[in-house]
N, C-alpha and C positions, 0 to 999 in steps of 0.2 A: 504494499500500500504506500502511496505517496501522499504525505501530509503537507498541506499548503496553508499557512496562517492567513487569515482574511483580516481586513481592516479593523474590525471590532475585536478587542481583546478576548480571547478564549474560543473564538470561532475558527473552525478548520474546514477546508474542502479536502475531502479524501478521495483519491482516485485509485481504483484497482489497478494492480500490476497484472497484466494478462499473460498467461503461459498457454500457448496454443499449438496445435498441429492440425493435420487434415481432418481430425475428428471434431474439432471445435476448440474451445478454450476453457480455462480454469482461472479463478481469481479469488483471493481471500477478501472477505468483507469485514472481518473482525479478528483481532488477535490481541489478547490481553497484554501480552508482552510488548508489542509494538505500541499500543495505546499508552502503556505506562511510561514508555520512553518519551513521551510527549506531555507527561503529567496528567494524562486522562485516565483517572482511576474510578471506575464505577462498575456495577453489575447491572446488566439489563434485566428488568423484571416483567416487561410487557412489550408485545410487538403488535402493531396495527398495520392494516393494508387498506388503502383507499383507492377508489376508481372514480375518475371524473370523465364524463363522456364528451363535453363540449369544449372546443377551443375558446379561450377568453374567459373561462370560469375563474373566479377568485374564491379561494378558501382561506379564512383567517381574517384577522391576525389574532392568534390564540396564545394564551399563557395560563399558568396556574399561580394564584397568589400564594405567598409564604404562610405557613411553613411547608406548603405542598409543591413548591417548585420542582421542576424536573429537567434533567438533561435528555436531550433527544438526538437521535441520529437518523437523518432522513435520506432515503435513496429512491430514485425514480427507476422503475424496472420496465416501464413501457411508455413510450411517448417522450415528451418533453415539458418542463415547467420552469417558470421564472420564480425561483425560490427567494423569499425575503425574510430577513430577521432584523428586529428593532431591538436596541438596547434599552431595557426599562430599569437598569440599576442606576438609582438616583445619585449614588456617590461616584459613578463612572464619568470620566471626562468625555465619553462618547454617548452620554444619556440622550435618548430620543433621536439618535442617528440610526441609520439603517445601512445594510449592505445586501447585495443580492448576488446569486449564483444561478446559472442555467444548469439544472439537473437533467440528465436524460439517460435513457437506456444505451443510447449509442456512446456517450461519453463515459459511461460506467463510473460515475462520480456520486458522491454523497456529501452531506454537510453535517458537522458535529456542532450541536447548539447547547452551550451550558445553561445552567439556571440563570434566571433574570432577563430573559429575552422573549419577545413575542415572535410568533412564526406564522407565515401563511405563504401562499403561492398563487400564481396565475397560470393556467394551462396554455402552453404554446402550440399544442397539438390536440387532436381528437384522441380519446381513449388513453388518457394518462393514468398510470398506476404508481403509487408510492408505498414504500414500506417504511414504518416508523418504529425505532426501538427506543424505549424509555427506561429510565433508571428508577422511576417511581410510579406507583399505582395511580390511575386516574381518579381524581377526587372531584366529583361534579359541583359540590358546593364551593370549591376554590377556583372554579373556572373564571377566567377574565378574557377580555378581548378589546382590541383597538379597531376602529373603523378603518377600512381599506383606504379611505380618503382623509385620514386624519391630518388636519392642516399643520400641526406643529412637527409632524414627521415628513409630510410631503413626498410620499413614495411616488416615483415615476414608473407607472405600470406600462408594459409594452402595447396593450390594447385597451380600449374601453371595455369595462366588464360586460360579459354576455350573460352571466348567471351569477347570483349571490344567494346564500341562504337568507331567510328572514332574520335569523339570529345575528349573522355577520353584517347584514345591512342595518340593524338596529343597535349596534354597539354605540354607546354614547360618545361624543367628542370628549377628549380629555379637558378636564378642568385643572390646569397646571397650578392654581392656587391651593388645590386640595390633593392632587395626585402627587405622591412622594416617591414613586417608583416601587420596584419590588425587590 
């Protein structure tokens, strides 16, 4: 695996090293030893799989409030997505800044997201599938979200949204006088 640090501290794009022959290819998606060499020490306790049919769909921006924060690793296994992560750590010098990575089955890459970030994506293709690994169990009462068009973050999406869930569409705008980060 090739670990590339992203602009926001703690985020990594991880690309599979592929070993192939005339039968196909093989690549490792996780190795505790290699992750530890980058200071990434956690155990995965939950794995989720999402499918999104329409190009331009936005899912997110989701996070879990403390003490239920979670580390995520997200990989696209079919299609292509514009993956976005927003820093919600109030003490961070990059508070409310975002970074993005195009994840795709063809690129065989994934993103490692530490606690304290909101995550979402927009599909760049039809029929996109993502796998998510989590180091904490989902806690519905700790669920939070940012609007995809939150003005204090100003995410530049590749396309106007074609589909949004009611929940994602109705996340409130941040009141920065009240929001202290996570």
